[in-house]
Biopython code that builds the backbone (N, CA, C, O; Angstrom):
import numpy as np
from Bio.PDB.StructureBuilder import StructureBuilder

atoms = [
    (1, "MET", "N", (181.772, 286.526, 67.748)),
    (1, "MET", "CA", (182.941, 287.367, 67.925)),
    (1, "MET", "C", (182.909, 288.562, 66.984)),
    (1, "MET", "O", (183.343, 289.653, 67.353)),
    (2, "THR", "N", (182.400, 288.368, 65.778)),
    (2, "THR", "CA", (182.364, 289.466, 64.820)),
    (2, "THR", "C", (181.497, 290.610, 65.318)),
    (2, "THR", "O", (181.851, 291.774, 65.133)),
    (3, "GLU", "N", (180.355, 290.300, 65.954)),
    (3, "GLU", "CA", (179.488, 291.353, 66.480)),
    (3, "GLU", "C", (180.187, 292.131, 67.593)),
    (3, "GLU", "O", (180.072, 293.354, 67.665)),
    (4, "VAL", "N", (180.904, 291.428, 68.451)),
    (4, "VAL", "CA", (181.644, 292.087, 69.523)),
    (4, "VAL", "C", (182.753, 292.954, 68.934)),
    (4, "VAL", "O", (182.940, 294.096, 69.354)),
    (5, "ASN", "N", (183.484, 292.415, 67.964)),
    (5, "ASN", "CA", (184.531, 293.203, 67.302)),
    (5, "ASN", "C", (183.942, 294.447, 66.648)),
    (5, "ASN", "O", (184.521, 295.529, 66.740)),
    (6, "ARG", "N", (182.798, 294.302, 65.991)),
    (6, "ARG", "CA", (182.148, 295.429, 65.317)),
    (6, "ARG", "C", (181.802, 296.522, 66.337)),
    (6, "ARG", "O", (182.050, 297.704, 66.098)),
    (7, "GLU", "N", (181.231, 296.114, 67.468)),
    (7, "GLU", "CA", (180.792, 297.086, 68.472)),
    (7, "GLU", "C", (181.963, 297.752, 69.197)),
    (7, "GLU", "O", (181.972, 298.968, 69.387)),
    (8, "LEU", "N", (182.943, 296.953, 69.596)),
    (8, "LEU", "CA", (184.007, 297.474, 70.444)),
    (8, "LEU", "C", (185.252, 297.932, 69.703)),
    (8, "LEU", "O", (185.997, 298.766, 70.218)),
    (9, "LEU", "N", (185.493, 297.413, 68.517)),
    (9, "LEU", "CA", (186.734, 297.724, 67.812)),
    (9, "LEU", "C", (186.483, 298.421, 66.486)),
    (9, "LEU", "O", (186.908, 299.559, 66.290)),
    (10, "TYR", "N", (185.798, 297.745, 65.577)),
    (10, "TYR", "CA", (185.620, 298.298, 64.236)),
    (10, "TYR", "C", (184.803, 299.582, 64.251)),
    (10, "TYR", "O", (185.181, 300.561, 63.607)),
    (11, "GLY", "N", (183.684, 299.593, 64.976)),
    (11, "GLY", "CA", (182.809, 300.766, 65.015)),
    (11, "GLY", "C", (183.522, 302.023, 65.476)),
    (11, "GLY", "O", (183.480, 303.034, 64.774)),
    (12, "PRO", "N", (184.184, 301.998, 66.646)),
    (12, "PRO", "CA", (184.910, 303.189, 67.084)),
    (12, "PRO", "C", (186.025, 303.598, 66.119)),
    (12, "PRO", "O", (186.254, 304.789, 65.906)),
    (13, "PHE", "N", (186.721, 302.614, 65.535)),
    (13, "PHE", "CA", (187.771, 302.927, 64.564)),
    (13, "PHE", "C", (187.179, 303.618, 63.343)),
    (13, "PHE", "O", (187.710, 304.629, 62.884)),
    (14, "GLU", "N", (186.086, 303.081, 62.816)),
    (14, "GLU", "CA", (185.434, 303.675, 61.647)),
    (14, "GLU", "C", (184.958, 305.088, 61.946)),
    (14, "GLU", "O", (185.111, 305.986, 61.118)),
    (15, "LYS", "N", (184.379, 305.290, 63.134)),
    (15, "LYS", "CA", (183.886, 306.614, 63.513)),
    (15, "LYS", "C", (185.040, 307.610, 63.634)),
    (15, "LYS", "O", (184.917, 308.762, 63.216)),
    (16, "ALA", "N", (186.160, 307.164, 64.206)),
    (16, "ALA", "CA", (187.307, 308.051, 64.413)),
    (16, "ALA", "C", (188.060, 308.361, 63.128)),
    (16, "ALA", "O", (188.623, 309.447, 62.991)),
    (17, "THR", "N", (188.080, 307.415, 62.176)),
    (17, "THR", "CA", (188.920, 307.587, 60.986)),
    (17, "THR", "C", (188.154, 307.748, 59.681)),
    (17, "THR", "O", (188.692, 308.271, 58.705)),
    (18, "GLY", "N", (186.897, 307.300, 59.658)),
    (18, "GLY", "CA", (186.148, 307.297, 58.403)),
    (18, "GLY", "C", (186.513, 306.130, 57.498)),
    (18, "GLY", "O", (186.034, 306.050, 56.367)),
    (19, "ILE", "N", (187.352, 305.229, 57.983)),
    (19, "ILE", "CA", (187.780, 304.066, 57.205)),
    (19, "ILE", "C", (186.897, 302.882, 57.575)),
    (19, "ILE", "O", (186.785, 302.535, 58.751)),
    (20, "GLN", "N", (186.270, 302.260, 56.584)),
    (20, "GLN", "CA", (185.401, 301.118, 56.840)),
    (20, "GLN", "C", (186.230, 299.850, 57.016)),
    (20, "GLN", "O", (187.122, 299.568, 56.216)),
    (21, "VAL", "N", (185.934, 299.092, 58.062)),
    (21, "VAL", "CA", (186.599, 297.816, 58.324)),
    (21, "VAL", "C", (185.740, 296.703, 57.746)),
    (21, "VAL", "O", (184.554, 296.597, 58.058)),
    (22, "VAL", "N", (186.345, 295.875, 56.904)),
    (22, "VAL", "CA", (185.650, 294.730, 56.322)),
    (22, "VAL", "C", (186.419, 293.476, 56.731)),
    (22, "VAL", "O", (187.459, 293.174, 56.144)),
    (23, "PRO", "N", (185.922, 292.739, 57.735)),
    (23, "PRO", "CA", (186.629, 291.523, 58.152)),
    (23, "PRO", "C", (186.646, 290.479, 57.037)),
    (23, "PRO", "O", (185.644, 290.275, 56.351)),
    (24, "VAL", "N", (187.776, 289.830, 56.864)),
    (24, "VAL", "CA", (187.935, 288.808, 55.834)),
    (24, "VAL", "C", (188.550, 287.574, 56.487)),
    (24, "VAL", "O", (189.500, 287.687, 57.262)),
    (25, "ILE", "N", (188.020, 286.417, 56.180)),
    (25, "ILE", "CA", (188.603, 285.175, 56.682)),
    (25, "ILE", "C", (189.754, 284.798, 55.757)),
    (25, "ILE", "O", (189.582, 284.719, 54.541)),
    (26, "ARG", "N", (190.912, 284.569, 56.331)),
    (26, "ARG", "CA", (192.092, 284.233, 55.538)),
    (26, "ARG", "C", (192.380, 282.745, 55.653)),
    (26, "ARG", "O", (191.837, 282.056, 56.516)),
    (27, "SER", "N", (193.234, 282.270, 54.775)),
    (27, "SER", "CA", (193.641, 280.867, 54.855)),
    (27, "SER", "C", (194.515, 280.664, 56.089)),
    (27, "SER", "O", (195.021, 281.628, 56.663)),
    (28, "ALA", "N", (194.687, 279.431, 56.486)),
    (28, "ALA", "CA", (195.463, 279.129, 57.690)),
    (28, "ALA", "C", (196.898, 279.620, 57.578)),
    (28, "ALA", "O", (197.483, 280.051, 58.572)),
    (29, "SER", "N", (197.465, 279.560, 56.399)),
    (29, "SER", "CA", (198.825, 280.040, 56.170)),
    (29, "SER", "C", (198.826, 280.917, 54.920)),
    (29, "SER", "O", (198.953, 280.411, 53.805)),
    (30, "PRO", "N", (198.684, 282.237, 55.105)),
    (30, "PRO", "CA", (198.497, 283.126, 53.955)),
    (30, "PRO", "C", (199.782, 283.618, 53.295)),
    (30, "PRO", "O", (199.751, 284.622, 52.583)),
    (31, "THR", "N", (200.898, 282.950, 53.508)),
    (31, "THR", "CA", (202.174, 283.433, 52.978)),
    (31, "THR", "C", (202.138, 283.620, 51.465)),
    (31, "THR", "O", (202.580, 284.656, 50.969)),
    (32, "THR", "N", (201.631, 282.655, 50.732)),
    (32, "THR", "CA", (201.571, 282.763, 49.269)),
    (32, "THR", "C", (200.677, 283.919, 48.850)),
    (32, "THR", "O", (201.008, 284.658, 47.923)),
    (33, "GLN", "N", (199.556, 284.078, 49.524)),
    (33, "GLN", "CA", (198.636, 285.166, 49.197)),
    (33, "GLN", "C", (199.274, 286.529, 49.495)),
    (33, "GLN", "O", (199.139, 287.456, 48.696)),
    (34, "ILE", "N", (199.955, 286.660, 50.618)),
    (34, "ILE", "CA", (200.629, 287.918, 50.954)),
    (34, "ILE", "C", (201.704, 288.226, 49.928)),
    (34, "ILE", "O", (201.809, 289.363, 49.468)),
    (35, "LYS", "N", (202.503, 287.236, 49.563)),
    (35, "LYS", "CA", (203.565, 287.430, 48.564)),
    (35, "LYS", "C", (202.969, 287.886, 47.239)),
    (35, "LYS", "O", (203.503, 288.790, 46.596)),
    (36, "SER", "N", (201.880, 287.276, 46.832)),
    (36, "SER", "CA", (201.219, 287.649, 45.584)),
    (36, "SER", "C", (200.700, 289.086, 45.639)),
    (36, "SER", "O", (200.859, 289.842, 44.680)),
    (37, "MET", "N", (200.082, 289.463, 46.758)),
    (37, "MET", "CA", (199.564, 290.830, 46.879)),
    (37, "MET", "C", (200.693, 291.854, 46.813)),
    (37, "MET", "O", (200.561, 292.881, 46.146)),
    (38, "VAL", "N", (201.799, 291.581, 47.498)),
    (38, "VAL", "CA", (202.925, 292.512, 47.507)),
    (38, "VAL", "C", (203.533, 292.634, 46.112)),
    (38, "VAL", "O", (203.806, 293.742, 45.650)),
    (39, "GLU", "N", (203.744, 291.509, 45.443)),
    (39, "GLU", "CA", (204.381, 291.532, 44.123)),
    (39, "GLU", "C", (203.513, 292.189, 43.058)),
    (39, "GLU", "O", (204.035, 292.865, 42.171)),
    (40, "THR", "N", (202.194, 292.000, 43.130)),
    (40, "THR", "CA", (201.296, 292.574, 42.116)),
    (40, "THR", "C", (200.754, 293.940, 42.517)),
    (40, "THR", "O", (200.148, 294.636, 41.703)),
    (41, "LYS", "N", (200.974, 294.326, 43.782)),
    (41, "LYS", "CA", (200.424, 295.568, 44.333)),
    (41, "LYS", "C", (198.898, 295.606, 44.214)),
    (41, "LYS", "O", (198.299, 296.669, 44.046)),
    (42, "ASN", "N", (198.292, 294.441, 44.304)),
    (42, "ASN", "CA", (196.836, 294.292, 44.262)),
    (42, "ASN", "C", (196.409, 293.721, 45.616)),
    (42, "ASN", "O", (196.381, 292.506, 45.809)),
    (43, "TYR", "N", (196.078, 294.619, 46.549)),
    (43, "TYR", "CA", (195.852, 294.222, 47.936)),
    (43, "TYR", "C", (194.386, 293.917, 48.205)),
    (43, "TYR", "O", (193.505, 294.736, 47.942)),
    (44, "MET", "N", (194.142, 292.720, 48.736)),
    (44, "MET", "CA", (192.792, 292.324, 49.122)),
    (44, "MET", "C", (192.496, 292.762, 50.550)),
    (44, "MET", "O", (191.336, 292.982, 50.898)),
    (45, "TRP", "N", (193.524, 292.893, 51.379)),
    (45, "TRP", "CA", (193.372, 293.363, 52.750)),
    (45, "TRP", "C", (194.661, 294.034, 53.190)),
    (45, "TRP", "O", (195.710, 293.864, 52.569)),
    (46, "ASP", "N", (194.566, 294.812, 54.290)),
    (46, "ASP", "CA", (195.672, 295.656, 54.732)),
    (46, "ASP", "C", (196.474, 295.118, 55.908)),
    (46, "ASP", "O", (197.655, 295.432, 56.055)),
    (47, "CYS", "N", (195.838, 294.312, 56.743)),
    (47, "CYS", "CA", (196.563, 293.792, 57.899)),
    (47, "CYS", "C", (196.063, 292.396, 58.229)),
    (47, "CYS", "O", (194.973, 291.990, 57.827)),
    (48, "VAL", "N", (196.885, 291.680, 58.968)),
    (48, "VAL", "CA", (196.545, 290.308, 59.332)),
    (48, "VAL", "C", (196.775, 290.135, 60.830)),
    (48, "VAL", "O", (197.786, 290.579, 61.375)),
    (49, "PHE", "N", (195.816, 289.479, 61.485)),
    (49, "PHE", "CA", (195.935, 289.174, 62.906)),
    (49, "PHE", "C", (195.970, 287.668, 63.085)),
    (49, "PHE", "O", (195.462, 286.922, 62.248)),
    (50, "GLY", "N", (196.563, 287.233, 64.163)),
    (50, "GLY", "CA", (196.566, 285.811, 64.472)),
    (50, "GLY", "C", (197.688, 285.035, 63.822)),
    (50, "GLY", "O", (197.681, 283.804, 63.843)),
    (51, "ALA", "N", (198.647, 285.725, 63.248)),
    (51, "ALA", "CA", (199.783, 285.029, 62.642)),
    (51, "ALA", "C", (200.734, 284.580, 63.740)),
    (51, "ALA", "O", (200.890, 285.256, 64.757)),
    (52, "GLY", "N", (201.355, 283.456, 63.528)),
    (52, "GLY", "CA", (202.333, 282.965, 64.484)),
    (52, "GLY", "C", (203.672, 283.663, 64.306)),
    (52, "GLY", "O", (203.927, 284.292, 63.279)),
    (53, "ALA", "N", (204.519, 283.547, 65.310)),
    (53, "ALA", "CA", (205.836, 284.172, 65.251)),
    (53, "ALA", "C", (206.646, 283.637, 64.079)),
    (53, "ALA", "O", (207.418, 284.378, 63.471)),
    (54, "ASP", "N", (206.477, 282.342, 63.751)),
    (54, "ASP", "CA", (207.222, 281.766, 62.630)),
    (54, "ASP", "C", (206.794, 282.396, 61.310)),
    (54, "ASP", "O", (207.634, 282.678, 60.455)),
    (55, "GLU", "N", (205.486, 282.621, 61.138)),
    (55, "GLU", "CA", (205.004, 283.268, 59.910)),
    (55, "GLU", "C", (205.484, 284.713, 59.838)),
    (55, "GLU", "O", (205.956, 285.162, 58.794)),
    (56, "SER", "N", (205.366, 285.441, 60.946)),
    (56, "SER", "CA", (205.807, 286.837, 60.965)),
    (56, "SER", "C", (207.274, 286.952, 60.594)),
    (56, "SER", "O", (207.656, 287.829, 59.820)),
    (57, "LEU", "N", (208.096, 286.072, 61.142)),
    (57, "LEU", "CA", (209.524, 286.087, 60.828)),
    (57, "LEU", "C", (209.754, 285.782, 59.351)),
    (57, "LEU", "O", (210.576, 286.431, 58.705)),
    (58, "GLN", "N", (209.038, 284.806, 58.818)),
    (58, "GLN", "CA", (209.166, 284.452, 57.402)),
    (58, "GLN", "C", (208.794, 285.648, 56.521)),
    (58, "GLN", "O", (209.483, 285.925, 55.540)),
    (59, "TRP", "N", (207.729, 286.351, 56.854)),
    (59, "TRP", "CA", (207.291, 287.505, 56.056)),
    (59, "TRP", "C", (208.300, 288.646, 56.145)),
    (59, "TRP", "O", (208.555, 289.340, 55.161)),
    (60, "GLN", "N", (208.873, 288.833, 57.345)),
    (60, "GLN", "CA", (209.885, 289.878, 57.499)),
    (60, "GLN", "C", (211.119, 289.556, 56.667)),
    (60, "GLN", "O", (211.651, 290.424, 55.975)),
    (61, "GLN", "N", (211.572, 288.309, 56.736)),
    (61, "GLN", "CA", (212.771, 287.908, 55.994)),
    (61, "GLN", "C", (212.562, 287.998, 54.487)),
    (61, "GLN", "O", (213.516, 288.238, 53.746)),
    (62, "ALA", "N", (211.331, 287.810, 54.025)),
    (62, "ALA", "CA", (211.020, 287.904, 52.596)),
    (62, "ALA", "C", (210.669, 289.334, 52.189)),
    (62, "ALA", "O", (210.307, 289.577, 51.037)),
    (63, "ASP", "N", (210.772, 290.275, 53.114)),
    (63, "ASP", "CA", (210.480, 291.690, 52.864)),
    (63, "ASP", "C", (209.046, 291.892, 52.359)),
    (63, "ASP", "O", (208.807, 292.659, 51.426)),
    (64, "LEU", "N", (208.104, 291.195, 52.988)),
    (64, "LEU", "CA", (206.703, 291.285, 52.580)),
    (64, "LEU", "C", (205.890, 292.234, 53.455)),
    (64, "LEU", "O", (204.732, 292.518, 53.148)),
    (65, "LEU", "N", (206.482, 292.723, 54.537)),
    (65, "LEU", "CA", (205.760, 293.599, 55.453)),
    (65, "LEU", "C", (206.260, 295.025, 55.339)),
    (65, "LEU", "O", (207.455, 295.270, 55.173)),
    (66, "GLU", "N", (205.340, 295.949, 55.428)),
    (66, "GLU", "CA", (205.679, 297.361, 55.365)),
    (66, "GLU", "C", (205.919, 297.881, 56.783)),
    (66, "GLU", "O", (205.171, 297.532, 57.696)),
    (67, "PRO", "N", (206.941, 298.701, 56.981)),
    (67, "PRO", "CA", (207.188, 299.239, 58.323)),
    (67, "PRO", "C", (205.993, 300.051, 58.823)),
    (67, "PRO", "O", (205.342, 300.762, 58.057)),
    (68, "LEU", "N", (205.724, 299.932, 60.112)),
    (68, "LEU", "CA", (204.661, 300.708, 60.729)),
    (68, "LEU", "C", (205.255, 301.972, 61.326)),
    (68, "LEU", "O", (206.288, 301.922, 61.994)),
    (69, "ASN", "N", (204.618, 303.086, 61.091)),
    (69, "ASN", "CA", (205.046, 304.345, 61.681)),
    (69, "ASN", "C", (204.065, 304.669, 62.797)),
    (69, "ASN", "O", (203.120, 305.433, 62.602)),
    (70, "VAL", "N", (204.292, 304.090, 63.953)),
    (70, "VAL", "CA", (203.380, 304.288, 65.073)),
    (70, "VAL", "C", (204.123, 304.915, 66.240)),
    (70, "VAL", "O", (205.285, 304.601, 66.500)),
    (71, "SER", "N", (203.444, 305.793, 66.927)),
    (71, "SER", "CA", (204.012, 306.428, 68.109)),
    (71, "SER", "C", (202.856, 306.930, 68.954)),
    (71, "SER", "O", (201.692, 306.832, 68.563)),
    (72, "GLY", "N", (203.181, 307.451, 70.080)),
    (72, "GLY", "CA", (202.153, 308.014, 70.937)),
    (72, "GLY", "C", (202.167, 307.397, 72.317)),
    (72, "GLY", "O", (202.978, 306.524, 72.626)),
    (73, "GLU", "N", (201.255, 307.871, 73.133)),
    (73, "GLU", "CA", (201.198, 307.488, 74.536)),
    (73, "GLU", "C", (201.130, 305.977, 74.737)),
    (73, "GLU", "O", (201.858, 305.430, 75.565)),
    (74, "PHE", "N", (200.264, 305.301, 73.989)),
    (74, "PHE", "CA", (200.086, 303.865, 74.181)),
    (74, "PHE", "C", (201.292, 303.077, 73.679)),
    (74, "PHE", "O", (201.732, 302.133, 74.335)),
    (75, "VAL", "N", (201.821, 303.454, 72.533)),
    (75, "VAL", "CA", (202.976, 302.758, 71.971)),
    (75, "VAL", "C", (204.204, 302.977, 72.846)),
    (75, "VAL", "O", (205.003, 302.063, 73.047)),
    (76, "ASP", "N", (204.348, 304.193, 73.363)),
    (76, "ASP", "CA", (205.507, 304.507, 74.195)),
    (76, "ASP", "C", (205.542, 303.693, 75.484)),
    (76, "ASP", "O", (206.596, 303.566, 76.106)),
    (77, "GLN", "N", (204.405, 303.143, 75.889)),
    (77, "GLN", "CA", (204.346, 302.344, 77.115)),
    (77, "GLN", "C", (204.782, 300.891, 76.883)),
    (77, "GLN", "O", (204.960, 300.140, 77.842)),
    (78, "ILE", "N", (204.951, 300.497, 75.636)),
    (78, "ILE", "CA", (205.405, 299.136, 75.330)),
    (78, "ILE", "C", (206.918, 299.088, 75.511)),
    (78, "ILE", "O", (207.626, 299.924, 74.950)),
    (79, "PRO", "N", (207.425, 298.137, 76.273)),
    (79, "PRO", "CA", (208.875, 298.042, 76.443)),
    (79, "PRO", "C", (209.586, 297.934, 75.085)),
    (79, "PRO", "O", (209.107, 297.254, 74.177)),
    (80, "GLU", "N", (210.708, 298.599, 74.965)),
    (80, "GLU", "CA", (211.457, 298.661, 73.704)),
    (80, "GLU", "C", (211.738, 297.273, 73.132)),
    (80, "GLU", "O", (211.640, 297.070, 71.921)),
    (81, "GLU", "N", (212.088, 296.315, 73.998)),
    (81, "GLU", "CA", (212.424, 294.974, 73.505)),
    (81, "GLU", "C", (211.211, 294.224, 72.964)),
    (81, "GLU", "O", (211.367, 293.177, 72.335)),
    (82, "MET", "N", (210.002, 294.740, 73.198)),
    (82, "MET", "CA", (208.798, 294.093, 72.682)),
    (82, "MET", "C", (208.285, 294.762, 71.410)),
    (82, "MET", "O", (207.306, 294.301, 70.822)),
    (83, "ARG", "N", (208.930, 295.832, 70.983)),
    (83, "ARG", "CA", (208.523, 296.511, 69.749)),
    (83, "ARG", "C", (209.286, 295.894, 68.586)),
    (83, "ARG", "O", (210.510, 295.772, 68.628)),
    (84, "HIS", "N", (208.560, 295.512, 67.561)),
    (84, "HIS", "CA", (209.179, 294.890, 66.398)),
    (84, "HIS", "C", (208.710, 295.616, 65.147)),
    (84, "HIS", "O", (207.509, 295.788, 64.938)),
    (85, "ASN", "N", (209.633, 296.034, 64.335)),
    (85, "ASN", "CA", (209.278, 296.544, 63.029)),
    (85, "ASN", "C", (209.891, 295.594, 62.036)),
    (85, "ASN", "O", (211.006, 295.119, 62.253)),
    (86, "PRO", "N", (209.211, 295.302, 60.966)),
    (86, "PRO", "CA", (208.126, 296.082, 60.386)),
    (86, "PRO", "C", (206.765, 295.900, 61.017)),
    (86, "PRO", "O", (205.818, 296.547, 60.570)),
    (87, "SER", "N", (206.604, 295.070, 62.017)),
    (87, "SER", "CA", (205.285, 294.925, 62.626)),
    (87, "SER", "C", (205.435, 294.598, 64.096)),
    (87, "SER", "O", (206.475, 294.099, 64.526)),
    (88, "PHE", "N", (204.402, 294.877, 64.865)),
    (88, "PHE", "CA", (204.370, 294.429, 66.248)),
    (88, "PHE", "C", (204.029, 292.954, 66.259)),
    (88, "PHE", "O", (203.438, 292.438, 65.310)),
    (89, "MET", "N", (204.395, 292.287, 67.315)),
    (89, "MET", "CA", (203.988, 290.898, 67.456)),
    (89, "MET", "C", (202.469, 290.861, 67.572)),
    (89, "MET", "O", (201.887, 291.751, 68.193)),
    (90, "PRO", "N", (201.814, 289.868, 66.999)),
    (90, "PRO", "CA", (200.345, 289.832, 66.993)),
    (90, "PRO", "C", (199.705, 289.920, 68.363)),
    (90, "PRO", "O", (198.645, 290.530, 68.503)),
    (91, "ASP", "N", (200.322, 289.326, 69.387)),
    (91, "ASP", "CA", (199.699, 289.360, 70.710)),
    (91, "ASP", "C", (199.785, 290.723, 71.364)),
    (91, "ASP", "O", (199.139, 290.951, 72.387)),
    (92, "ILE", "N", (200.554, 291.623, 70.813)),
    (92, "ILE", "CA", (200.642, 292.987, 71.336)),
    (92, "ILE", "C", (199.740, 293.926, 70.547)),
    (92, "ILE", "O", (199.148, 294.837, 71.125)),
    (93, "SER", "N", (199.625, 293.723, 69.253)),
    (93, "SER", "CA", (198.904, 294.685, 68.416)),
    (93, "SER", "C", (197.417, 294.751, 68.708)),
    (93, "SER", "O", (196.862, 295.849, 68.755)),
    (94, "LEU", "N", (196.753, 293.633, 68.904)),
    (94, "LEU", "CA", (195.314, 293.662, 69.126)),
    (94, "LEU", "C", (194.945, 294.361, 70.426)),
    (94, "LEU", "O", (194.046, 295.201, 70.408)),
    (95, "PRO", "N", (195.594, 294.060, 71.567)),
    (95, "PRO", "CA", (195.248, 294.813, 72.780)),
    (95, "PRO", "C", (195.477, 296.306, 72.632)),
    (95, "PRO", "O", (194.734, 297.099, 73.209)),
    (96, "LEU", "N", (196.488, 296.709, 71.872)),
    (96, "LEU", "CA", (196.698, 298.138, 71.647)),
    (96, "LEU", "C", (195.491, 298.760, 70.976)),
    (96, "LEU", "O", (195.062, 299.850, 71.355)),
    (97, "LEU", "N", (194.943, 298.086, 69.991)),
    (97, "LEU", "CA", (193.770, 298.609, 69.302)),
    (97, "LEU", "C", (192.572, 298.671, 70.238)),
    (97, "LEU", "O", (191.805, 299.633, 70.200)),
    (98, "TRP", "N", (192.407, 297.669, 71.066)),
    (98, "TRP", "CA", (191.269, 297.656, 71.994)),
    (98, "TRP", "C", (191.357, 298.805, 72.971)),
    (98, "TRP", "O", (190.344, 299.451, 73.237)),
    (99, "TYR", "N", (192.517, 299.084, 73.511)),
    (99, "TYR", "CA", (192.657, 300.117, 74.524)),
    (99, "TYR", "C", (192.732, 301.519, 73.942)),
    (99, "TYR", "O", (192.679, 302.493, 74.692)),
    (100, "ALA", "N", (192.851, 301.646, 72.645)),
    (100, "ALA", "CA", (192.959, 302.961, 72.031)),
    (100, "ALA", "C", (191.618, 303.675, 71.940)),
    (100, "ALA", "O", (191.588, 304.886, 71.717)),
    (101, "PHE", "N", (190.525, 302.974, 72.103)),
    (101, "PHE", "CA", (189.204, 303.574, 71.971)),
    (101, "PHE", "C", (188.425, 303.408, 73.267)),
    (101, "PHE", "O", (188.575, 302.394, 73.949)),
    (102, "PRO", "N", (187.583, 304.399, 73.624)),
    (102, "PRO", "CA", (186.776, 304.248, 74.834)),
    (102, "PRO", "C", (185.754, 303.133, 74.658)),
    (102, "PRO", "O", (185.219, 302.930, 73.568)),
    (103, "LEU", "N", (185.497, 302.425, 75.726)),
    (103, "LEU", "CA", (184.511, 301.349, 75.682)),
    (103, "LEU", "C", (183.103, 301.924, 75.777)),
    (103, "LEU", "O", (182.890, 302.922, 76.465)),
    (104, "PRO", "N", (182.145, 301.311, 75.100)),
    (104, "PRO", "CA", (180.759, 301.763, 75.222)),
    (104, "PRO", "C", (180.217, 301.406, 76.602)),
    (104, "PRO", "O", (180.808, 300.587, 77.305)),
    (105, "PRO", "N", (179.094, 302.014, 76.996)),
    (105, "PRO", "CA", (178.512, 301.681, 78.301)),
    (105, "PRO", "C", (178.178, 300.199, 78.384)),
    (105, "PRO", "O", (177.809, 299.579, 77.386)),
    (106, "ARG", "N", (178.308, 299.639, 79.576)),
    (106, "ARG", "CA", (177.983, 298.221, 79.783)),
    (106, "ARG", "C", (176.492, 297.996, 79.665)),
    (106, "ARG", "O", (175.683, 298.835, 80.061)),
    (107, "ARG", "N", (176.147, 296.852, 79.114)),
    (107, "ARG", "CA", (174.742, 296.452, 79.050)),
    (107, "ARG", "C", (174.382, 295.727, 80.332)),
    (107, "ARG", "O", (175.236, 295.100, 80.959)),
    (108, "SER", "N", (173.110, 295.811, 80.724)),
    (108, "SER", "CA", (172.711, 295.093, 81.937)),
    (108, "SER", "C", (172.258, 293.697, 81.647)),
    (108, "SER", "O", (171.890, 292.964, 82.565)),
]
sb = StructureBuilder()
sb.init_structure("model")
sb.init_model(0)
sb.init_chain("A")
sb.init_seg("    ")
for serial, (resi, resn, name, xyz) in enumerate(atoms, 1):
    if name == "N":
        sb.init_residue(resn, " ", resi, " ")
    sb.init_atom(name, np.array(xyz, "f"), 0.0, 1.0, " ", f" {name:<3s}", serial, name[0])
structure = sb.get_structure()
């Protein structure tokens, strides 16, 4: 999966932004780690994928997430009731990233 992510997601993002993506494996429940990073302002990573709705709600209630300032053609197509700040729901955010970049040519 990492090779596919590198080719289809990380590579185009890095090329478009100049920001290097370094995938990191997180613990099953990173709440303590996120709280520690926020309180010390010593960030090991910038975003997390695969969190459950219960974790996302817990992080929002503890004020551990930073609001996202996102807009544009793709974001505007998401129904208003499905947009959540300070973060999008995890099942919405990843497809947005995938569709934001052109796909490379198919291999035979």
